C-alpha positions in Angstrom: -19.8 -11.3 -28.2 -16.5 -11.7 -26.3 -14.9 -8.9 -28.4 -17.9 -6.6 -27.7 -17.7 -7.3 -24.0 -14.0 -6.7 -23.9 -14.5 -3.4 -25.8 -17.2 -2.3 -23.3 -14.8 -3.1 -20.4 -12.0 -1.1 -22.0 -14.3 1.9 -22.5 -15.5 1.6 -18.9 -12.1 1.6 -17.5 -11.2 4.7 -19.6 -14.3 6.7 -18.6 -14.4 6.1 -14.9 -11.0 7.7 -14.1 -12.0 10.8 -15.9 -15.4 10.9 -14.1 -13.6 10.5 -10.8 -11.3 13.4 -11.4 -14.2 15.6 -12.7 -16.3 14.7 -9.6 -13.2 15.4 -7.4 -13.0 18.9 -9.0 -16.6 19.7 -8.1 -16.5 18.3 -4.6 -13.1 19.3 -3.4 -13.1 21.3 -0.1 -16.9 21.2 0.2 -19.2 19.7 2.8 -21.0 16.8 1.1 -24.6 15.8 1.8 -25.4 12.1 2.2 -26.5 11.5 -1.4 -23.3 13.0 -2.8 -21.3 10.9 -0.3 -23.0 7.8 -1.7 -22.2 8.9 -5.3 -18.6 9.6 -4.4 -18.3 6.2 -2.8 -19.6 4.5 -5.9 -17.3 6.4 -8.2 -14.4 5.7 -5.8 -15.0 1.9 -6.0 -15.1 2.2 -9.8 -11.8 4.2 -9.9 -10.2 1.4 -7.7 -11.2 -1.3 -10.2 -10.1 0.9 -13.2 -6.7 1.5 -11.5 -6.2 -2.2 -11.1 -7.0 -2.8 -14.8 -4.5 -0.1 -16.0 -1.8 -1.3 -13.6 -2.1 -4.8 -15.0 -1.8 -3.4 -18.6 1.4 -1.6 -17.6 2.8 -4.6 -15.8 2.2 -6.8 -18.9 4.1 -4.2 -21.0 7.1 -3.6 -18.8 7.2 -7.0 -17.1 8.1 -7.9 -13.6 9.3 -6.5 -11.2 8.8 -3.1 -12.9 5.0 -3.5 -13.1 4.7 -4.0 -9.4 7.0 -1.1 -8.8 5.0 1.3 -10.9 1.7 0.6 -9.0 3.4 0.7 -5.6 5.2 4.0 -6.2 2.2 5.6 -7.9 -0.2 4.7 -5.0 2.3 5.8 -2.3 3.1 9.2 -3.9 -0.6 10.0 -3.9 -1.0 8.6 -0.4 1.7 10.9 0.8 -0.1 13.9 -0.8 -3.3 12.8 1.0 -1.5 12.5 4.4 0.2 15.9 4.1 -3.1 17.5 3.0 -5.0 16.1 5.9 -2.3 17.1 8.3 -2.4 20.7 7.0 -6.2 20.8 7.4 -6.6 18.7 10.5 -4.9 20.8 13.2 -3.5 19.3 16.4 -5.6 16.1 16.2 -3.7 15.1 13.0 -0.3 14.9 14.8 -0.5 11.1 14.8 -2.1 10.7 11.3 1.2 9.9 9.5 2.2 7.3 12.1 -1.3 5.7 12.1 -1.5 5.6 8.3 2.0 4.3 7.7 1.7 1.6 10.4 -1.7 0.6 9.0 -0.2 0.3 5.6 2.6 -2.0 7.0 0.0 -4.2 8.8 -2.3 -4.3 5.8 0.4 -5.2 3.3 2.6 -7.5 5.4 -0.3 -9.4 7.0 -3.6 -8.7 5.2 -2.4 -8.8 1.6 0.4 -11.3 2.1 -1.9 -13.6 4.1 -4.8 -13.4 1.6 -2.5 -14.0 -1.4 -0.8 -17.0 0.3 -4.1 -18.5 1.2 -5.6 -18.0 -2.2 -2.6 -19.4 -4.0 -2.1 -22.4 -1.8 -5.8 -23.3 -1.8 -6.0 -23.0 -5.6 -2.7 -24.5 -6.6 -1.8 -26.7 -3.5 1.2 -24.7 -2.5 2.3 -21.0 -2.8 5.8 -20.9 -4.3 8.0 -17.7 -4.4 11.6 -16.6 -4.4 12.9 -16.5 -0.8 16.0 -14.4 -1.7 14.1 -11.5 -3.1 11.2 -11.7 -0.6 13.6 -11.9 2.3 15.5 -8.8 1.1 12.2 -6.9 0.8 11.1 -8.0 4.3 14.5 -7.0 5.9 14.2 -3.6 4.3 10.6 -3.1 5.5 11.6 -4.2 9.1 14.5 -1.8 9.2 12.5 1.1 7.9 9.7 0.5 10.3 12.0 0.2 13.3 14.0 3.3 12.4 10.9 5.4 11.7 8.2 4.1 14.0 9.9 2.4 16.9 12.9 4.5 17.8 10.9 7.7 18.4 9.2 6.0 21.4 12.6 5.5 23.1 14.6 8.7 22.2 15.0 11.3 24.9 15.9 14.5 23.0 12.2 15.5 23.0 9.4 14.6 25.4 6.9 12.0 24.1 7.2 9.7 21.1 8.8 12.3 18.8 12.0 12.8 17.0 14.2 15.8 17.4 15.0 17.7 14.2 18.3 16.0 13.8 16.8 12.6 14.4 13.9 13.2 12.0 16.4 14.3 9.3 18.4 11.1 9.8 15.3 8.9 9.6 14.2 10.7 6.4 17.6 10.3 4.7 18.0 6.7 5.8 14.5 5.9 4.5 15.4 7.4 1.1 18.8 5.6 0.9 17.4 2.2 1.8 14.4 2.6 -0.6 16.8 3.6 -3.4 19.1 0.7 -2.7 16.2 -1.7 -2.7 14.8 -0.4 -6.0 18.3 -0.7 -7.6 18.6 -4.2 -6.4 15.1 -5.1 -7.5 15.3 -3.7 -11.0 19.0 -3.7 -12.0 21.5 -5.8 -10.0 19.4 -8.8 -9.0 16.2 -8.5 -10.9 15.8 -12.3 -11.2 15.3 -12.6 -7.4 12.0 -10.8 -7.8 10.6 -12.7 -10.7 7.9 -15.5 -10.3 9.2 -19.0 -10.2 7.9 -22.4 -11.1 7.4 -25.4 -8.8 10.9 -26.5 -9.7 12.4 -23.2 -8.9 12.9 -22.0 -12.4 12.5 -18.2 -13.0 9.5 -17.2 -15.2 10.8 -14.1 -17.1 8.1 -14.0 -19.7 4.4 -14.8 -19.3 3.7 -16.8 -22.4 0.0 -16.6 -22.0 -0.3 -12.8 -22.3 0.4 -10.8 -25.4 2.1 -7.6 -24.3 0.2 -4.4 -25.1 1.7 -1.8 -27.4 3.7 1.1 -26.1 0.8 3.4 -27.0 -1.7 1.3 -25.1 0.7 1.2 -22.1 1.2 4.9 -22.2 -2.6 5.6 -22.3 -3.0 3.2 -19.3 -0.3 5.0 -17.4 -2.1 8.3 -17.8 -5.5 6.7 -16.9 -3.8 5.0 -13.9 -2.6 8.3 -12.7 -6.1 9.8 -13.1 -7.7 6.9 -11.3 -5.3 7.1 -8.4 -5.7 10.8 -8.1 -9.5 10.2 -8.1 -9.2 7.4 -5.5 -7.1 9.4 -3.0 -8.9 12.8 -3.6 -12.4 11.3 -3.3 -11.2 9.4 -0.2 -10.2 12.8 1.3 -13.7 14.1 0.3 -15.4 11.4 2.3 -12.9 11.6 5.2 -15.1 14.1 7.2 -17.9 11.5 7.0 -15.5 8.8 8.1 -14.2 10.9 11.0 -17.8 11.7 12.1 -18.7 8.1 11.9 -15.6 7.0 13.9 -16.3 9.6 16.5 -20.0 8.7 16.8 -19.1 5.1 17.2 -16.8 6.0 20.1 -13.7 4.6 18.3 -10.2 6.0 18.6 -9.0 8.7 16.1 -6.3 6.3 14.9 -9.1 4.3 13.1 -9.3 7.1 10.6 -5.7 6.3 9.5 -6.6 2.6 9.2 -9.6 3.4 6.9 -7.6 5.7 4.8 -4.9 3.1 4.3 -7.5 0.4 3.5 -9.0 2.7 0.8 -5.6 3.7 -0.7 -4.3 0.1 -0.8 -7.4 -1.4 -2.3 -6.1 -1.3 -5.9 -2.9 -3.1 -4.9 -4.9 -5.7 -2.9 -7.0 -6.6 -5.8 -4.0 -6.7 -8.2 -2.0 -8.9 -5.7 -4.9 -11.4 -5.3 -5.3 -11.7 -9.1 -1.6 -12.5 -9.4 -1.9 -15.1 -6.6 -4.9 -16.8 -8.5 -2.6 -17.0 -11.5 0.1 -18.7 -9.4 2.4 -15.7 -9.6 2.9 -15.4 -5.9 6.2 -13.5 -6.2 4.4 -10.8 -8.0 1.9 -10.6 -5.2 4.6 -10.3 -2.6 6.4 -7.7 -4.7 3.2 -5.6 -4.6 2.6 -6.1 -0.9 6.1 -5.6 0.5 7.0 -3.0 -2.1 4.0 -1.0 -1.0 4.9 -1.3 2.7 8.5 -0.2 1.8 7.3 2.7 -0.4 4.8 3.8 2.2 7.5 4.3 4.9 10.4 5.2 2.6 8.5 8.0 0.8 6.1 9.1 3.5 8.6 9.8 6.3 10.8 12.0 4.2 7.8 13.9 2.9 6.3 14.4 6.3 9.8 15.4 7.6 9.9 18.1 4.9 6.3 19.2 5.6 7.0 19.5 9.3 9.0 22.6 8.5 5.8 24.6 7.9 3.3 22.4 9.8 2.5 23.6 13.3 2.1 21.3 16.2 3.9 18.1 17.2 4.7 15.2 14.8 4.2 12.0 16.7 5.8 9.0 15.0 6.5 6.6 17.9 4.3 3.5 18.2 2.6 2.4 21.4 3.7 -0.7 23.2 0.8 -2.8 21.8 1.7 -1.8 18.2 5.4 -2.5 18.7 4.4 -6.0 19.9 2.3 -6.4 16.7 5.2 -5.2 14.6 7.6 -7.6 16.2 5.2 -10.5 15.8 4.7 -9.5 12.1 8.5 -9.5 11.5 9.0 -12.9 13.2 6.0 -14.6 11.5 7.0 -13.1 8.1 10.6 -14.3 8.5 9.4 -17.9 9.2 7.0 -17.7 6.2 9.7 -16.4 3.8 12.6 -18.7 4.7 11.2 -22.0 3.0 10.2 -20.2 -0.2 6.8 -21.9 -0.2 3.7 -21.7 2.0 0.6 -23.7 2.8 -2.8 -22.3 3.8 -1.6 -22.4 7.4 0.9 -19.6 6.8 -1.8 -17.5 5.0 -4.1 -18.1 7.9 -1.5 -17.0 10.5 -0.9 -13.7 8.7 -4.6 -13.1 8.5 -5.1 -13.7 12.2 -2.4 -11.2 13.0 -4.1 -8.7 10.7 -7.4 -9.4 12.4 -5.8 -8.8 15.8 -4.5 -5.5 14.6 -7.9 -4.4 13.4 -9.6 -5.5 16.7 -7.0 -3.7 18.8 -7.3 -0.6 16.6 -11.1 -0.5 17.2 -10.9 -1.5 20.9 -7.4 -0.6 22.2 
């Protein structure tokens, strides 16, 4: 019976990504009626769950921290494609879309995902334990990238408004790529052990003895299906974005809420994968996913948007408002205090979740 259920699950996770891409091909660029929007939403949810499954298969094959890196980069690359596509189609009102989506990704990952994982792990296992050296390095990189790309434009004077000049935007894009490249090298080559899960005694867990690694063929198939699932997730999210925008406008909420919703949809696979790792007491893996996603979101999105701005008309607003800068500063301070001990209680998880809730509340009612 268990074997049969496992077989059905495997078949289901293989079929849904293909269905998502086929549905995307039929709905791309079209106005969708309510019934189709409901169908797209259902398939979208299935594609998210399928993406999580295949990401975990790949992670089991390649090990940490490579598994977390695969999912973070895959999601972010497609997120970048979604942002650029929406900016091309959106006209002047999309000038802040990149900023809103990237900042939403930072707040979701650094507060929402981190807080939820710390809370789940500490409640389930008594204490959430992780490697402070690797997590601190990731947090420092995220804070630097966010400041260079999202805070500085508010204070520069070369152009009016919270915008970079061409030279400044080029520097921010190159700095983002260099920092992200340095971090990936550190995470996967020079100091890989800093990003591996640890035991309560601080010993590194390099191999998960409870999981038989899948074959190279199975991992390759999962990589292909993961790509299809993520394309389906982001593409179908774009398909329902007009409905989201209409709902946001009808509710009288700011346009920036659209960026928040897009980021929530795109980061859903990573959220589920991170929480599953936290339940297994692999908190370092959860933090790799969360902070790695925040880093990739900035480090890849800003260069892509900078390149796209060559042919995009209209302004590119990257600078944060004063309220958002305060939230970012609070996030960095709270995260630093969480990371330094290398262990966390439910209190730290609750603090991060409250900061995330404050962000959502201020996004809806600024």
